[in-house]
C-alpha positions as CSV (number, residue, x, y, z in Angstrom):
1,M,0.0,-0.1,0.1
2,G,1.4,3.6,-1.0
3,I,1.5,6.5,1.5
4,L,-1.2,8.2,-0.5
5,F,-3.4,5.4,0.3
6,E,-2.9,5.4,4.1
7,L,-2.7,9.2,4.1
8,E,-6.8,9.5,2.2
9,R,-7.4,6.6,4.9
10,M,-6.4,8.8,8.0
11,E,-8.3,11.6,6.5
12,R,-11.2,9.7,6.1
13,L,-11.2,8.4,9.5
14,A,-10.4,11.7,10.8
15,A,-13.5,12.9,9.4
16,D,-15.6,9.7,10.3
17,L,-14.1,10.7,13.8
18,D,-15.4,14.4,13.8
19,G,-18.9,13.7,12.7
20,L,-19.1,11.3,16.1
21,R,-17.8,14.3,17.9
22,R,-20.6,16.8,17.6
23,P,-23.5,14.9,18.3
24,K,-26.6,16.3,16.8
25,R,-29.2,18.4,18.8
26,V,-32.5,17.0,19.6
27,L,-35.2,19.4,21.0
28,V,-37.1,18.1,24.3
29,T,-40.8,19.5,23.9
30,E,-43.2,17.5,25.6
31,F,-42.7,16.6,29.9
32,Y,-45.0,14.6,31.9
33,R,-45.4,14.9,35.6
34,K,-46.5,12.8,38.7
35,E,-47.0,14.0,42.4
36,G,-46.6,12.1,45.3
37,K,-43.3,9.9,46.7
38,D,-44.1,6.7,45.1
39,G,-45.2,5.4,42.0
40,G,-42.7,7.3,39.6
41,S,-40.8,5.1,37.1
42,A,-38.4,6.0,34.0
43,A,-39.8,3.1,32.3
44,G,-43.5,1.8,31.4
45,P,-46.9,3.1,30.4
46,L,-47.5,7.0,30.7
47,E,-50.9,6.3,32.6
48,G,-51.4,8.4,35.5
49,W,-48.8,11.0,33.8
50,E,-49.9,14.4,32.9
51,K,-48.5,16.4,30.5
52,C,-46.9,19.3,31.8
53,D,-44.4,22.5,31.2
54,I,-41.2,22.1,32.5
55,R,-40.9,25.6,33.5
56,E,-44.0,26.2,35.2
57,P,-43.3,26.6,38.9
58,W,-44.0,24.5,42.1
59,R,-47.1,25.7,44.2
60,V,-46.3,23.3,47.1
61,L,-42.3,23.0,47.7
62,E,-42.6,20.4,50.4
63,S,-43.8,18.0,47.8
64,H,-42.5,15.3,45.4
65,R,-42.9,14.7,42.0
66,W,-41.4,12.8,39.1
67,Y,-40.7,14.2,35.5
68,R,-40.3,12.0,32.6
69,T,-39.8,12.9,28.4
70,V,-39.7,11.0,25.6
71,V,-36.7,11.5,23.3
């Protein structure tokens, strides 16, 4: 194999790695909330979860909440 082949191969590998180095950003727009200390889970159906705005303030500070989203 010639030096030109190796140089082109290394340039291709560097370009592929560069594309992996900066992952694409995904905008997350839907959030779900469940009130209470128990019953929250990162997996399973969304039954009992209410759609919410993640920026809304908590009305009761001494409470527990679970948040979920789908990416």
